[in-house]
Rosetta silent file (secondary structure, phi, psi, omega in degrees, C-alpha in Angstrom):
SEQUENCE: XXXXXXXXXXXXXXXXXXXXXXXXXXXXXXXXXXXXXXXXXXXXXXXXXXXXXXXXXXXXXXXXXXXXXXXXXXXXXXXXXXXXXXXXXXXXXXXXXXXXXXXXXXXXXXXXXXXXXXXXXXXXXXXXXXXXXXXXXXXXXXXXXXXXXXXXXXXXXXXXXXXXXXXXXXXXXXXXXXXXXXXXXXXXXXXXXXXXXXXXXXXXX
SCORE:     score description
SCORE:     0.000 S_00000001
   1 L     0.000  130.142 -178.867   34.848   14.510  -12.277 S_00000001
   2 L   -68.924  162.246 -179.696   32.934   15.792  -15.292 S_00000001
   3 H   -61.383  -39.469 -179.576   29.394   17.108  -14.923 S_00000001
   4 H   -66.085  -43.123  178.358   27.975   14.133  -16.857 S_00000001
   5 H   -63.864  -37.554  178.705   29.868   11.633  -14.688 S_00000001
   6 H   -63.181  -43.340  179.562   28.678   13.459  -11.592 S_00000001
   7 H   -63.951  -43.311  178.555   25.068   13.214  -12.719 S_00000001
   8 H   -61.077  -41.321 -179.861   25.421    9.514  -13.515 S_00000001
   9 H   -62.680  -46.136 -179.503   26.988    8.938  -10.100 S_00000001
  10 H   -64.030  -40.358 -179.527   24.197   10.776   -8.306 S_00000001
  11 H   -62.971  -47.778 -179.014   21.509    8.966  -10.283 S_00000001
  12 H   -67.036  -35.749  177.755   22.930    5.512   -9.536 S_00000001
  13 H   -65.245  -40.133  178.642   23.542    6.429   -5.910 S_00000001
  14 H   -65.080  -39.750  178.832   19.935    7.574   -5.559 S_00000001
  15 H   -65.480  -41.127  178.914   18.619    4.368   -7.078 S_00000001
  16 H   -65.639  -39.939 -179.320   20.733    2.256   -4.748 S_00000001
  17 H   -64.503  -42.636 -178.194   19.638    4.281   -1.723 S_00000001
  18 H   -70.927  -32.586  177.665   15.947    3.943   -2.507 S_00000001
  19 H   -64.798  -40.024  178.871   16.321    0.200   -3.156 S_00000001
  20 H   -67.919  -42.444 -178.166   17.907   -0.229    0.275 S_00000001
  21 H   -66.038  -38.850 -176.682   15.252    1.917    1.974 S_00000001
  22 H   -82.199  -50.652  171.825   12.354    0.145    0.339 S_00000001
  23 L    60.080  168.543  170.709   13.840   -3.356    0.328 S_00000001
  24 H    46.985 -123.662 -173.489   12.174   -6.761    0.016 S_00000001
  25 H   -65.518  -21.588 -177.871    8.753   -6.814   -1.572 S_00000001
  26 H   -94.315    7.424 -175.043    8.999   -3.167   -2.602 S_00000001
  27 H   -60.222  -49.035 -177.220   12.270   -3.399   -4.543 S_00000001
  28 H   -65.438  -39.199  176.268   10.721   -3.542   -8.013 S_00000001
  29 H   -59.619  -44.589 -179.829    8.268   -0.779   -7.115 S_00000001
  30 H   -65.413  -38.614  179.864   11.144    1.366   -5.917 S_00000001
  31 H   -62.081  -43.046  179.377   13.205    0.669   -9.036 S_00000001
  32 H   -66.943  -40.860 -177.386   10.367    1.822  -11.278 S_00000001
  33 H   -65.992  -34.610 -179.370    9.676    4.855   -9.108 S_00000001
  34 H   -59.085  -32.288 -176.290   13.338    5.888   -9.177 S_00000001
  35 H   -76.844  -16.807 -174.984   13.093    6.310  -12.925 S_00000001
  36 H  -124.417    7.106  177.403   10.128    8.680  -12.723 S_00000001
  37 L    60.717   92.533 -173.283   10.671   10.631   -9.488 S_00000001
  38 E  -149.908  169.066  173.384    7.851    9.575   -7.194 S_00000001
  39 E   -92.600  140.038  178.454    6.717    8.944   -3.643 S_00000001
  40 E  -137.413  164.835  177.038    6.743    5.351   -2.407 S_00000001
  41 E  -107.108  123.212  177.170    5.994    3.454    0.807 S_00000001
  42 L   -80.941  110.370 -174.287    8.871    1.520    2.357 S_00000001
  43 L   -63.544  -26.067 -179.818    7.216   -1.732    3.527 S_00000001
  44 L   -79.649   -3.646  177.939    9.867   -2.431    6.151 S_00000001
  45 L  -115.381  -28.516 -176.678    8.999    0.877    7.853 S_00000001
  46 L   -64.313  126.429 -179.779    5.224    1.229    7.364 S_00000001
  47 H   -58.706  -46.830 -175.938    3.362    0.363   10.578 S_00000001
  48 H   -66.560  -32.737 -177.528    0.365   -1.053    8.732 S_00000001
  49 H   -80.235  -41.801 -172.887    2.448   -3.253    6.421 S_00000001
  50 H   -93.505  -12.407  178.372    4.934   -4.706    8.877 S_00000001
  51 L  -122.005  161.304  175.692    2.700   -5.018   11.928 S_00000001
  52 L   167.259  128.850  176.679   -0.749   -6.402   12.474 S_00000001
  53 L  -136.532  135.707  179.937   -2.812   -8.282   15.011 S_00000001
  54 L   -53.489  126.556  179.642   -6.431   -9.296   14.592 S_00000001
  55 L    86.485    7.365 -178.696   -8.590   -6.708   16.284 S_00000001
  56 L   -62.451  143.851 -179.292   -5.801   -4.124   16.498 S_00000001
  57 L  -110.542   -8.045 -176.659   -6.996   -0.591   17.115 S_00000001
  58 L   -93.462   48.222  177.486   -3.721    1.258   16.479 S_00000001
  59 L   -74.072  133.374  176.312   -4.139    1.470   12.715 S_00000001
  60 L   -88.621  116.869 -177.322   -2.224    4.354   11.163 S_00000001
  61 L  -108.317   24.048 -178.735   -4.573    6.148    8.757 S_00000001
  62 H   -60.183  -35.536 -179.312   -2.202    8.960    7.725 S_00000001
  63 H   -65.270  -30.449 -177.586   -2.221    7.720    4.112 S_00000001
  64 H   -85.712  -32.462 -170.551   -6.006    8.032    3.997 S_00000001
  65 H  -105.878  -12.471 -172.853   -6.469   11.294    5.854 S_00000001
  66 L  -104.227  -10.784 -177.494   -3.395   13.401    5.062 S_00000001
  67 L   -67.882  146.436  178.544   -3.265   13.411    1.251 S_00000001
  68 L   -72.309  -16.200  178.256   -4.061   16.700   -0.510 S_00000001
  69 L   -80.784  151.046  177.272   -6.330   14.771   -2.871 S_00000001
  70 L   -58.639  -39.237  172.989   -9.994   14.163   -1.968 S_00000001
  71 L  -118.440  121.439 -173.540   -9.299   10.432   -2.314 S_00000001
  72 L   -51.974  150.293  176.454   -5.771    9.509   -1.327 S_00000001
  73 L   -77.614   -5.255  178.177   -3.260    8.385   -3.959 S_00000001
  74 E   -89.919  137.466  178.349   -2.461    5.404   -1.710 S_00000001
  75 E  -133.013  153.420  170.676   -4.269    2.132   -2.318 S_00000001
  76 E   -82.734  141.259 -179.146   -4.285   -1.319   -0.768 S_00000001
  77 E  -129.109  132.184  178.458   -3.045   -4.045   -3.104 S_00000001
  78 E  -102.610  120.916  175.493   -3.630   -7.772   -2.725 S_00000001
  79 L   -83.347   98.557 -172.817   -0.869  -10.070   -3.971 S_00000001
  80 L   -63.417  -24.352  179.168   -3.038  -12.963   -5.112 S_00000001
  81 L   -69.764  -21.680  179.813   -0.064  -15.311   -5.360 S_00000001
  82 L  -103.916   -7.092 -176.934    0.412  -14.984   -1.596 S_00000001
  83 L   -75.537  141.288  179.323   -3.290  -14.898   -0.645 S_00000001
  84 L   -83.648   -8.236  179.787   -4.781  -17.936    1.108 S_00000001
  85 L    53.475   38.871 -175.907   -8.204  -17.395   -0.527 S_00000001
  86 L   -68.117  153.657  175.373   -9.787  -18.198    2.819 S_00000001
  87 L   -68.670  -44.928  176.699  -13.516  -18.402    3.345 S_00000001
  88 L  -106.405   91.797  179.976  -13.227  -16.171    6.400 S_00000001
  89 L   -87.278  123.840 -178.311  -10.674  -13.566    5.394 S_00000001
  90 L   -68.269  -14.264  176.635   -9.740  -11.284    8.315 S_00000001
  91 L   -88.807  -17.698 -179.399   -9.159   -8.442    5.853 S_00000001
  92 L   -97.568  -48.697 -179.546  -12.632   -8.844    4.358 S_00000001
  93 E   -95.957  148.310  165.967  -14.737   -9.715    7.404 S_00000001
  94 L   -81.609   97.038 -171.900  -14.807   -8.042   10.790 S_00000001
  95 L   -68.127  -10.587  177.414  -14.023  -11.301   12.559 S_00000001
  96 L   -91.489   -2.869  178.908  -15.094   -9.804   15.886 S_00000001
  97 L   -78.720  160.621  179.923  -18.640   -9.197   14.648 S_00000001
  98 L   -57.354  149.646  179.712  -21.474  -11.601   15.547 S_00000001
  99 E   -88.931  136.826  178.587  -21.655  -14.831   13.559 S_00000001
 100 L   -84.808 -176.655 -178.313  -24.622  -15.423   11.268 S_00000001
 101 L   -65.802  -20.896  179.055  -26.565  -18.633   10.649 S_00000001
 102 L   -87.951    1.708  179.838  -24.074  -19.599    7.940 S_00000001
 103 L    84.558    4.808 -178.466  -21.191  -19.490   10.399 S_00000001
 104 L  -104.583  151.463  175.472  -19.694  -16.358    8.845 S_00000001
 105 E   -58.510  149.543 -174.656  -19.174  -12.944   10.478 S_00000001
 106 L   -91.840  -10.131 -178.189  -22.053  -10.571    9.816 S_00000001
 107 L  -123.593  149.868  175.070  -20.008   -7.408    9.203 S_00000001
 108 E   -91.015  156.751 -177.389  -17.300   -6.438    6.725 S_00000001
 109 L   -82.765  -43.925 -174.120  -14.066   -4.837    7.844 S_00000001
 110 L   -66.072  123.098 -179.309  -13.524   -2.201    5.140 S_00000001
 111 L   -69.107  -14.899 -179.848  -15.349    1.038    6.037 S_00000001
 112 L  -110.399    6.478 -179.688  -15.675    1.860    2.315 S_00000001
 113 L    51.495   46.300 -175.241  -16.674   -1.648    1.183 S_00000001
 114 L   -91.886   -1.673 -179.516  -13.725   -1.602   -1.222 S_00000001
 115 E  -110.878  127.995  175.776  -12.990   -5.335   -1.121 S_00000001
 116 E  -112.602  153.178  177.253  -15.001   -7.796   -3.177 S_00000001
 117 E  -127.978  136.623 -176.840  -14.780  -11.565   -3.042 S_00000001
 118 E  -121.402  129.531 -179.569  -15.460  -13.948   -5.885 S_00000001
 119 E   -61.533  144.238  176.506  -15.990  -17.702   -5.448 S_00000001
 120 E  -113.203  124.587  179.039  -13.324  -19.965   -6.896 S_00000001
 121 L    73.776 -161.312 -179.523  -14.412  -23.319   -8.300 S_00000001
 122 L   -76.293  144.502 -179.618  -17.557  -25.127   -7.204 S_00000001
 123 L   -97.840  131.256  175.377  -19.400  -23.898   -4.138 S_00000001
 124 L   -90.376  104.582 -175.946  -20.338  -26.301   -1.353 S_00000001
 125 L   -71.219  -18.072 -176.314  -23.746  -25.029   -0.192 S_00000001
 126 L   -89.373  -19.685  179.800  -23.772  -27.336    2.823 S_00000001
 127 L  -139.357   86.857 -177.592  -20.427  -26.214    4.255 S_00000001
 128 H   -56.113  -29.355 -177.624  -19.627  -22.520    3.588 S_00000001
 129 H   -73.520   -7.655 -178.107  -16.277  -22.900    5.341 S_00000001
 130 H   -93.944    5.516 -176.253  -15.195  -25.381    2.674 S_00000001
 131 L  -102.972  158.281 -179.771  -15.213  -22.770   -0.106 S_00000001
 132 E  -121.291  151.290 -174.485  -12.420  -20.574   -1.481 S_00000001
 133 E  -139.920  152.186  172.368  -12.571  -17.001   -2.713 S_00000001
 134 E  -102.389  131.036 -177.258  -10.511  -14.419   -4.580 S_00000001
 135 E  -106.989  121.961 -176.579  -10.339  -11.033   -2.887 S_00000001
 136 E  -121.928  139.011 -178.458  -10.019   -7.976   -5.109 S_00000001
 137 E   -99.190  125.123  179.320   -9.649   -4.360   -4.019 S_00000001
 138 L   -81.925  108.783 -175.872  -11.718   -1.741   -5.820 S_00000001
 139 L   -71.375  -15.082  176.486   -9.356    1.189   -6.315 S_00000001
 140 L   -74.361  -20.593 -178.834  -12.271    3.534   -6.991 S_00000001
 141 L  -106.406  -35.173 -175.558  -13.368    3.035   -3.374 S_00000001
 142 L   -62.782  137.016  176.476  -10.139    2.310   -1.490 S_00000001
 143 L  -119.988   11.474  175.929   -8.543    5.279    0.270 S_00000001
 144 L    71.789   31.710 -178.182   -5.538    3.473    1.723 S_00000001
 145 L   -68.229  -24.803  174.326   -6.690    3.520    5.348 S_00000001
 146 L    89.243    1.602 -177.740   -4.693    0.349    6.012 S_00000001
 147 H   -65.039  -42.861  179.756   -7.237   -1.570    8.087 S_00000001
 148 H   -66.627  -34.192  179.423   -7.272   -4.558    5.758 S_00000001
 149 H   -64.246  -44.040  179.348   -3.472   -4.511    5.644 S_00000001
 150 H   -61.180  -45.059 -174.616   -3.252   -4.697    9.429 S_00000001
 151 H   -76.199  -15.875 -179.991   -5.712   -7.562    9.695 S_00000001
 152 L   -80.679    2.020 -178.660   -4.037   -9.540    6.902 S_00000001
 153 L   -89.365  172.600  172.605   -1.019  -10.101    9.173 S_00000001
 154 L   -56.483  146.509    7.424   -0.193  -12.914   11.574 S_00000001
 155 L   -92.583   -6.872 -173.353   -1.731  -14.674   13.295 S_00000001
 156 L   -92.443  -30.923 -174.772   -4.883  -14.646   11.173 S_00000001
 157 L  -112.973 -179.138 -176.918   -3.628  -13.558    7.742 S_00000001
 158 L  -110.163    0.044  178.576   -0.771  -14.216    5.351 S_00000001
 159 L    75.755   27.031 -177.867    0.361  -10.646    4.692 S_00000001
 160 L   -80.763  -16.187 -178.491   -0.696  -10.624    1.051 S_00000001
 161 E  -100.703  133.515  179.268   -2.203   -7.120    1.262 S_00000001
 162 E  -140.017  170.486  177.010    0.051   -4.068    1.348 S_00000001
 163 E  -100.456  139.204  176.607   -0.179   -0.327    0.709 S_00000001
 164 E  -137.768  151.703  174.758    1.218    1.256   -2.448 S_00000001
 165 E   -87.523  125.574  176.282    1.308    4.770   -3.887 S_00000001
 166 L   -84.570  102.331 -173.834   -0.520    4.985   -7.195 S_00000001
 167 L   -70.394  -15.582  174.722    1.887    7.203   -9.104 S_00000001
 168 L   -77.242  -12.907  178.065   -0.652    7.853  -11.856 S_00000001
 169 L  -105.756  -30.185 -175.837   -2.755    9.609   -9.213 S_00000001
 170 L   -62.738  137.993  179.105   -0.032   11.171   -7.051 S_00000001
 171 L   -85.708   -4.908 -179.798    0.601   14.886   -7.618 S_00000001
 172 L    55.025   46.598  178.788    4.271   14.451   -6.594 S_00000001
 173 L   -60.549  140.175  178.723    4.099   17.369   -4.190 S_00000001
 174 L   -64.847  -35.722  174.987    7.519   18.593   -3.116 S_00000001
 175 L  -117.117   87.470 -176.547    6.307   18.665    0.476 S_00000001
 176 L   -69.993  127.236 -178.966    4.007   15.664    0.687 S_00000001
 177 H   -68.650  -29.281  176.511    1.513   15.997    3.519 S_00000001
 178 H   -68.949  -43.457  179.833    1.391   12.215    3.976 S_00000001
 179 H   -60.330  -37.790  179.695    5.177   12.045    4.345 S_00000001
 180 H   -70.696  -30.586 -178.282    5.034   14.758    6.990 S_00000001
 181 H   -86.578  -19.203 -175.801    2.271   12.934    8.888 S_00000001
 182 L   -64.193  122.686 -176.494    3.819    9.447    8.668 S_00000001
 183 L   -74.046  -14.273 -176.372    5.033    8.488   12.170 S_00000001
 184 L  -116.383   10.432 -177.320    7.673    6.083   10.867 S_00000001
 185 L    52.748   38.429 -179.131    9.062    8.038    7.888 S_00000001
 186 L   -86.373  -13.093 -178.064    7.873    5.178    5.681 S_00000001
 187 E   -99.101  105.824 -172.679    6.612    7.521    2.972 S_00000001
 188 E  -129.214  156.229 -178.910    9.680    8.577    1.024 S_00000001
 189 E   -99.137  134.963  178.322   10.537   10.249   -2.244 S_00000001
 190 E  -132.387  153.982  178.876   12.778    8.532   -4.761 S_00000001
 191 L   154.205 -176.087 -179.105   13.937    9.530   -8.205 S_00000001
 192 L   -70.093  169.176  178.967   16.633   11.178  -10.263 S_00000001
 193 L   -65.264  153.070 -178.914   18.577   14.211   -9.165 S_00000001
 194 L   -57.261  141.223  178.473   16.738   17.551   -9.509 S_00000001
 195 L   -74.558  149.335 -179.662   16.841   18.981  -13.011 S_00000001
 196 L   -65.045  145.965  179.717   18.783   22.230  -13.416 S_00000001
 197 L   -77.065  154.092  176.303   16.718   25.400  -13.269 S_00000001
 198 L  -126.746  174.759  178.597   16.265   27.597  -16.308 S_00000001
 199 H   -65.253  -28.482  176.793   15.106   31.124  -16.848 S_00000001
 200 H   -68.332  -28.434  178.086   11.668   29.742  -17.674 S_00000001
 201 H   -81.863   -8.625 -175.871   11.630   28.152  -14.196 S_00000001
 202 L    97.073    5.320 -179.581   12.577   31.407  -12.611 S_00000001
 203 L   -90.056 -168.115 -175.284   16.204   30.358  -12.098 S_00000001
 204 L  -121.820    6.838 -174.733   19.395   31.963  -13.311 S_00000001
 205 L  -110.930    0.000    0.000   21.118   29.136  -15.189 S_00000001
């Protein structure tokens, strides 16, 4: 097999492997990442993405606390096409907090107040529960702690929020500290085969 054919084989094999590992909702993300050599989160392995119960305390915050950056390269993303636009969103409100006079929880869930909600359509002032909202995540505040992702799962949520690696922020460390801390090996590297070393790289070829 020629060197060029070998490289093509390895590249296509790597793309297929990362597509299988990431699977489902992350396929397109993985396909793009394969072309640029990046770290991605496999949604079928990430604890926060695939599991979640209202009031859960076993949130995995490795993405938020283990990154070498001051603010993690991981962010929560809301798929608005799958969002229920609920008045009481379990990812926005701490549904276990006391209820106010308007019938809504008095505390927000996000510790960094990174989720905003915007009314959709006309607002019914007499029945707050009859209104709908769009929930948007502020990436300048979000650190990927995963709390909103956990609470957006069954039975209270629809699973529209997931964690993603922002590759424009990621340093692409060869030994990613988040990947080493991830308890489920959900943080994986995908991309083309390593480029050959040169004398400028300190190699011998």
